[in-house]
C-alpha positions as CSV (number, residue, x, y, z in Angstrom):
1,M,131.9,96.5,104.5
2,T,134.2,96.5,101.6
3,S,136.9,94.7,103.4
4,I,134.8,91.6,104.3
5,E,134.2,89.2,101.6
6,R,130.5,88.5,100.7
7,R,130.8,84.8,101.4
8,A,132.3,85.4,104.8
9,F,129.7,87.9,105.7
10,V,126.7,85.7,104.7
11,K,128.2,82.8,106.7
12,G,128.8,85.1,109.6
13,A,125.1,86.5,109.4
14,T,123.8,83.0,109.7
15,L,125.6,82.7,112.9
16,G,124.3,86.2,114.3
17,A,127.6,87.9,113.4
18,L,127.7,91.5,112.5
19,A,130.6,93.7,111.1
20,F,132.3,95.5,114.1
21,T,135.3,97.8,113.8
22,V,138.0,96.5,115.9
23,G,141.5,98.2,115.7
24,G,140.2,100.0,112.5
25,A,139.4,96.8,110.7
26,E,135.9,95.2,110.2
27,V,135.6,92.0,111.9
28,L,132.6,89.6,112.1
29,L,131.4,89.0,115.7
30,T,128.2,88.4,117.4
31,P,127.1,91.3,119.8
32,G,128.0,89.0,122.7
33,E,131.5,88.5,121.4
34,A,131.9,92.3,120.9
35,R,130.8,92.9,124.4
36,A,133.2,90.2,125.7
37,Q,136.1,91.9,123.7
38,A,135.0,95.3,125.0
39,V,134.7,96.7,121.3
40,P,134.5,100.5,121.7
41,L,130.9,101.9,121.4
42,R,130.2,104.3,118.5
43,A,127.3,106.1,119.5
44,L,126.2,105.5,123.1
45,T,127.7,107.2,126.1
46,A,129.0,104.9,129.0
47,E,125.9,106.1,131.0
48,Q,123.4,105.1,128.3
49,A,125.3,101.8,127.8
50,Q,124.8,100.9,131.5
51,T,121.0,101.9,131.3
52,L,120.6,99.8,128.2
53,E,122.4,96.7,129.6
54,A,120.3,96.9,132.7
55,L,117.1,97.5,130.9
56,G,117.7,94.8,128.4
57,E,118.7,92.3,131.1
58,T,115.4,93.1,133.0
59,L,113.3,92.8,129.8
60,V,115.0,89.6,128.5
61,P,117.3,87.6,130.9
62,G,120.6,87.2,128.9
63,A,120.4,90.3,127.0
64,R,123.4,91.7,128.7
65,Q,125.7,88.7,127.9
66,A,124.2,88.4,124.3
67,G,125.5,92.1,123.8
68,I,122.3,94.1,123.6
69,T,124.3,97.3,124.1
70,N,126.8,96.4,121.4
71,F,124.0,95.4,119.1
72,V,122.0,98.6,119.5
73,D,125.1,100.8,119.3
74,L,126.2,99.3,116.0
75,Q,122.7,99.5,114.5
76,I,122.2,103.1,115.3
77,S,125.7,103.9,113.8
78,I,125.0,102.4,110.4
79,P,122.8,103.6,107.5
80,P,119.1,103.4,108.7
81,E,118.2,101.2,105.7
82,Q,120.6,98.6,106.9
83,A,119.5,98.6,110.6
84,L,118.1,95.4,112.2
85,L,116.4,97.4,115.0
86,E,112.6,97.1,115.8
87,A,112.6,100.9,115.4
88,R,113.1,100.4,111.6
89,I,110.3,97.8,111.5
90,V,107.8,100.1,113.1
91,N,108.8,103.2,111.0
92,I,110.5,105.3,113.7
93,R,112.2,108.4,111.9
94,P,115.9,107.9,111.5
95,P,118.3,108.7,112.7
96,Y,117.5,106.0,115.3
97,A,120.1,107.2,117.7
98,N,117.7,110.1,118.5
99,F,115.0,107.7,119.7
100,Y,117.3,105.5,121.7
101,R,119.1,108.3,123.4
102,A,115.7,110.0,124.2
103,A,114.3,106.6,125.6
104,L,117.4,105.8,127.7
105,G,117.3,109.5,128.9
106,A,113.7,109.1,129.9
107,V,114.3,105.9,131.8
108,D,117.2,107.3,133.8
109,K,115.5,110.8,134.5
110,A,112.3,109.0,135.8
111,S,114.3,106.6,137.8
112,Q,116.4,109.4,139.4
113,A,113.2,111.2,140.3
114,L,111.5,108.2,141.9
115,N,114.6,106.6,143.5
116,S,116.6,109.4,145.3
117,G,118.8,110.2,142.4
118,R,119.5,106.7,141.5
119,G,119.7,105.8,137.7
120,F,117.9,102.7,136.4
121,A,121.2,100.7,136.4
122,Q,122.0,101.4,140.0
123,L,118.5,99.9,141.2
124,D,118.6,96.3,142.5
125,A,116.7,93.9,140.3
126,A,113.6,94.1,142.1
127,G,113.5,97.9,141.8
128,Q,114.4,97.5,138.0
129,R,111.5,95.0,137.6
130,D,109.0,97.1,139.4
131,F,110.2,100.2,137.2
132,V,109.7,98.3,134.0
133,D,106.3,97.1,135.0
134,A,105.2,100.7,135.6
135,M,106.7,101.9,132.4
136,R,105.1,99.1,130.5
137,Q,101.7,100.2,131.9
138,N,102.4,103.9,131.5
139,K,102.3,104.5,135.2
140,V,105.7,106.2,135.7
141,Q,105.0,109.5,137.4
142,G,106.6,112.5,135.6
143,W,107.9,110.4,132.5
144,Q,109.2,112.6,130.0
145,G,110.1,111.3,126.5
146,P,108.8,108.6,124.0
147,A,105.8,106.8,125.5
148,G,106.9,104.2,128.1
149,P,104.9,101.4,126.7
150,F,106.4,102.1,123.4
151,V,109.9,102.2,124.8
152,Y,109.1,98.9,126.5
153,F,107.9,97.4,123.3
154,I,110.9,98.6,121.2
155,L,113.7,97.7,123.6
156,R,112.0,94.4,124.6
157,S,111.9,93.3,120.8
158,D,115.4,94.3,120.3
159,A,116.5,92.3,123.5
160,V,114.5,89.3,122.1
161,D,116.2,89.6,118.8
162,V,119.8,89.7,120.3
163,V,119.0,86.7,122.9
164,Y,116.9,84.6,120.6
165,G,117.5,85.6,117.0
166,T,120.7,83.5,116.5
167,M,121.4,79.9,116.2
168,D,122.4,79.5,119.8
169,G,119.0,81.4,120.6
170,Y,117.1,78.9,118.4
171,K,118.9,76.1,120.0
172,A,118.2,77.4,123.7
173,L,114.5,77.4,122.7
174,G,114.7,73.8,121.3
175,I,113.8,75.0,117.7
176,P,115.8,73.5,115.0
177,Y,117.6,75.9,112.8
178,M,116.9,75.3,109.2
179,P,119.5,77.2,107.0
180,H,117.8,76.1,103.9
181,I,114.0,75.7,103.6
182,P,112.9,74.4,100.1
183,P,110.7,76.7,98.2
184,V,106.8,76.2,98.2
185,Q,105.7,73.7,95.7
186,R,103.2,75.3,93.3
187,W,100.5,72.9,92.2
């Protein structure tokens, strides 16, 4: 992040912008802007990205447009101590890419086994909701990978962060954004 001035970075961070690499230069974009500009992914395959987008949208409507895939891809590509992922908060062992790849692989493999070879992203909305509900309850037959309810928790938390953890997200929820909260008075 040496090419980005600290002041610009702090301003961008309050808007939900992150440092994405576009054409060899670091640019501050929100994950949604990175998605809209088709910023190349660093760590996820196209198939993993499709699964993550579909899963994120099923968990939290609006996650696809908000850039869930670009957000997770960027976060698993940076040093673990800088990541803004739920995986870091719950102390999943880095590299976080291992967890996300295993989780997305488990979702697709189980979906294919249960749905005549169709991956999660190829299911209709009702099929995706039913699968996620079964995953949440640990009721997916033949599941192989990180525990389904844990995958649900981590990916749902990341989707919530992408959709609602920005100024626009606060606005959508009707919560006033307070860029400066005065320190607590000590009596």
